[in-house]
VOTI-686542 format. One record per atom (N, C-alpha, C): x, y, z. Coordinates in pm, whole numbers, plus 50000, padded with zeros to 5 digits. Layout:
! residues N
XYZ...
***
This chain:
! residues 129
500864988550001499995000350001500885012650001500595021949918501385034549906500845044050010501755049550093501335058550198501635073350167501985076150048502235090250008500935095949954500795108949974499645115849921499845118749776498815123449710498855125849566499805137349533499965147049626500845158749594502305155649623502665143549661504045139749680504575141849823503795147749911504255150150046504075137650130504895136450234504835124550320503785126250425503245115150470502215115250573502895116950706502055119550812502575121650947503255109050997502735097750960503325084951002504745083450952504985086950829506335085650770507265096150837506755108150862507615118450928508005114051070507005108451148507295104151284508305092751285508215083351191509105072251182510535077151159510695087251071512015092251040512625099851159511815108051231512375115451343512715106151457511965095051482512345085651584513675078951552513885075751428515135069551384516305079151406516125092251368517185102251391517515104151536516485103851623516705105651766517525093851820517245081551775517995070151820519445071251780519705075251660521075076651613521795087851688521125098951714521735110151785522105106151930521185099051998521435094652135522615084952137522635075452046523755065752040525065073052013525035083051925526275090351896526775097652016525885104652090526295111952206526825102752315526145091252337526625081952439527955076052400528085072552272529345067352223530475077352241530245089852206531255100352220531625102352368530625101052460530885102752602531845091752653531565079352615532415068352662533825069252606533915073452481535275075252421536035086052494535355097652517536035108252589536405104352729535535097052800535825092452937537045083252937537135074352838538255065252831539565072652805539505082452714540705090452682541165098052804540215104652874540595112452988541145104053102540565092653128541005084053237542395077653202542585074653074543805068153034544995077853031544735090252982545825099752960545715111653053545225110053174545035121453265546375128453294547405121053317548695127053345549225134453223549095128453106549555135152984548795147652957547475147652981546685159652959547065170653055547295166853181547715177053281549085182853249549985174353198551295179353152551175188953038550265186152943550015194952831549455208152876548505207952969547915220353020548935228953090549765222553173550745230153247551825235853151552145228653045553075233652947552505245752871551245244952837550625255852759550355268352845550205266852975549885278253059551035283053148552175276453142553285280753226553915293353172554595301153257555225313553211556325311053111556495320253018557545319152919558825325052972559925322452907561215327152948561415341952917562605346952960562935361052942563165364452794563535354752714563815357852574562575362152500561365359052553560115362952486559795377652507560485384352597560305398852617560765406452490561665400452414562135407252294561015409352193559995400752192558855402552101558125415752131557945418452261557315431152299558195442852255559505441352269560415452152229560325454452078560325443851999560255445551854558955451851813557835447751872556545453851840556515468551883557155471551998557205485152047557975494051949559115489351904559925497351807559175499051676558515488551625557765489451503556575499451518555925499551633554835508751659555325523051668556515524851724557105538251730557385543351588557905534451503558145538251365556845542151293555765534151314554485537751255553935550951309554165553551433553745566251494554435577851427555745576651406556535587451339556055589251194555785578351126555295579350987553965586250983553105583451078551775589651083551895604351114552815608151202553035622551233553535629651109554465623551037554965630050914553875630950809553045620850798551905621350706550935632650738550665634550866549755645050908550345658950877551625660550909552295673650882552325676150732552635666150654552635667950507551265671750454550195665150504548875668950462548475682950506548895687050622548585700450668549225711350583550445709250539551155719450462550925718650312550585707250257550425706350115548995708350064548035704450142546625705950094546155719950128545405725650036544925739450052543805740250155542965730450153541845730750250541595716250297541785714050423541535700850480540085700550533539435689450508538095687350563538215683350710537175685650783537145681850924537315666950942536725659450851536815644750861538265639950841539025646550755540435642550733541285645550855541035657250914541775660651037541415651151146540155648051160539705638651267540295624651241540405620851116540985608051081542445607651126543175618251102544585618651146544705618151296543825625651365543875625951512543545612251572542555605651520542165592351571543275582451540543865583351424544965574251390546165576251482546495589151507547605591851598547315586751738546085588951784545715584451920545755569451932545275562251832545255547751843546675541951832547495547251742548865542151731549675545551859549415557951909550085561852033549705553452151548415549752159547965541352268548555527152254548605522352131549205509152109550715508952148551395519952112552795520952149552955520752300552055528352371552145528652516551915514952578550935507352525550605494252578551785484752553552395484852438553545476052411554735479852499554915493052522555995497152609555755492852752554515493552795554105488652927554325473652937553895466252839554115451352844555595448152847556385454752766557825452252765558455455352900558045466652958558585470353092558175460453198556945455753194556485445853291557225432653273557405428553150558085416153123559555416453165560215426953121561645428553155561855430153308560935437353373561085440253515560775427753599559905419653557559485408253640560485396553621561205396153516562115384953494563565387753527563835398753592565225402053628565575396353762
***
């Protein structure tokens, strides 16, 4: 006996059968994943704890150089932005307010970034001496 309607849509009985089957598969998959995860965690608990402590432990003093390099690069970008602003002020006949505001916001954000990198470098270098 054909249980489809004339317009090709499935009946409620067919839809319910399909959703019950999907629920069974989903529950089995979640239970299976749980047991696998439990086995991995119980078997490699020491290895996982070693990995976590390795990933979260403090880095050595040589990593302070990264803050220094970023700080110097940011200082260079700040100087380039200052020169760009001065050049625009003297060469353009009429600056719009939005252009001036763009320069001011750019200078402020690069200056703040330079300050933060300098602060990070000082904290890093000071704490590891």
